[in-house]
N, C-alpha and C positions, 0 to 999 in steps of 0.2 A: 553629527550628531552622538546623541548622549552616550555614553558608557553605562552596562551591566558590570559591576564589580563585587566579587562574590568573592568579602571579606568574611574570613572565617579561621577557628580556633581546632587546631589540629596535634594530635599527639607526634611524635617522629617517626611513628609508621603508621601514619595518617588517618588516622581514625580522629570523629570527632564528637564521640560522645562514646560511653562504654553500651553494651548490647541492648541495653532499655532505653538508649539515648541522653542519661544524664551526663552532663558536664561539668559541672558545679565543679570538680577536682581542679580545672584549670584554672579558676580565681585566686591560687593560693599563690599562682606570681606574680601578682596586680601588685609589686610591690609598688615605694614611690618613684623612681627612676620610669617603670614602665607605664604606670597610671599618668605620668606627665609625658610621655608619648604619645599616648591614646587622647588624652584633654588636647593635644595642642596641634596632633595631626590630623583623628579619626574622632572628632568630640560629638559629632552627632551618631555613632555607632552605640554610644552607650545610652542607655534606656532611660525615658524621664524619671519615673518613679525612681531611679539610681543619682542622677542628678540633681533632683530638688535637693536631696539633704545635704550630697556634698557640698553646698552652693555653688555650682556649674552650669545651674540651667538657664544662664545670661551666653553662655558659647555658642557663639555661631557657627551655623552648617560652612564647613568647610569644602567636603567634597562630594555630599550627596543632599539632595532636598526629597528625596524619594526613598522609601523600604517597601520590597518585597519578600513574607516569608512562608515558611509552610504553616500546616493546622498543626503538626505538634509543637513547633517554637511556638505558634501564638498560644498554647494551651501553656506553656510557662508561665506567661504572665495572666494568664486565665484563673490559673490555679491557686492566683496568691491576691485574688480581687481584683485585677489590674486589666480594665478593656482598652486600653490606649497607650501601648507601652511606649510608642514613638509618636510622641503628640507635637514634638517638632521637627516631623516630617510628615509627607502625604503616605499614609498607610493600605499596602495592599495584604490581605492573608488569601492563597492558593488553597482553597478546599473544595473536596467533592461533596462533605458529609455534614459540612457548617452552610445550611442554609442562609441563615440573616445573623446579619452584624450584630453583635452588643453594644455597640455602640457607632454614633453615626460619622467619626473622625475614620473608621476604618472600615476599609471598600472588600467585599468578599469576592474574588476570583474564582468562578465554578467552572468557566468554560475553558478554553484555548488558552493556556496561560502564557505560552511563548507567542501568540498573539497579542496579547496583553502588553506584554514585554518590549514587544516591536514598537506596538504604538507609543508607549511610553519613552523608548528612546529618540524615538523619530521625534517628541517636542523639542520647541528650542529652550534651550536655557545654558547655563553654566555648569552646573550640577550635575551630579550621574546619579543612577538608582543603586543602591543598597541590597545585595542578594545576600539577606541574614541565614538563610537555611530552610529546611534541613536537607539532608541528602537527598531523597525521594527528588522533592523540586530542584534542588541543584541537577539532579540526572537529567529530570525535564528542560530546566534549560539551559542543557550544557550547549548546544551550538549558537544559544545568545549571551553569555558568558565573554565578556571580551578582557578583562584585568580579573587575577585572581591576588589577593592581597593574604599571604597565609601564616598565619601566629604561630608559628611550631612551639611547643610546651615541652621541654627536656623528660617526657614521661613516654614509656611504650606501654601499650595497650591489649596487645595481642588478639585481640577481638573487637569488635563495636561496632558502630555507625561508619561508613565510607563517606570520604568526601563528598561521590559523586556514587547514586544509587543509580547504575545505566549500563550497558551491554558493551563489551570491549570495541574500543576505537582508540585508534592513536590522534590526539588531538595536539599541533605544535603550539608550544609558548615560548616567550621569548623574557631571561631573568631581567628586570629592568633597575632592581635594586635589592638590597639586601642590607638588614640592622640588627646587630647582636647588642645584646643585655644584661649585664651584670649578674642577672639570676638564672643565667642561663637560655633565655626563650631568643627567640630568632625570627624575626619578618623580614618577609621575602615578597617581592611584587612581581607578578608576571604579566605582560601583554601577550594577546593572544596573536599569532600570525596568522593572517586574514591573505 
């Protein structure tokens, strides 16, 4: 069975964006060392419109062949005129308000998003599913998340969007790996205990 991996940027205190959802401030930490890690380990998580100018559009997908993201995350791309932000992946956007996709390569999931993810996880294949965010979608898919990959940036926000918007409950994960970078970023990988 394929895995759903929540690959997310977060502050030390666990926020993925400011109260309005902006997370642009995290990009200041993408230096040469960290960018090298992203391109060698998780190249498919870099959006197509960013890959092309950097000359890395030819990089093969290493971990994921599918992405699911929420409407607010997708709106960031739409705001700059990009209708297919991850053209190198199968793209799904979970939205109850966006009724029609602005791009034939992007499928809108307006019904039971957890059922759709279970369907995707049941497919044959070596590569997994990238949960791009945001907070509400991660909360809806909390039971389906098999892996957490948390890029923790050396910032405290104090308030903002949490990693999961969901009711209190304990879910156990096991630490798989930790990688640290000279800029203060750490990347921790956790697997769900089932």
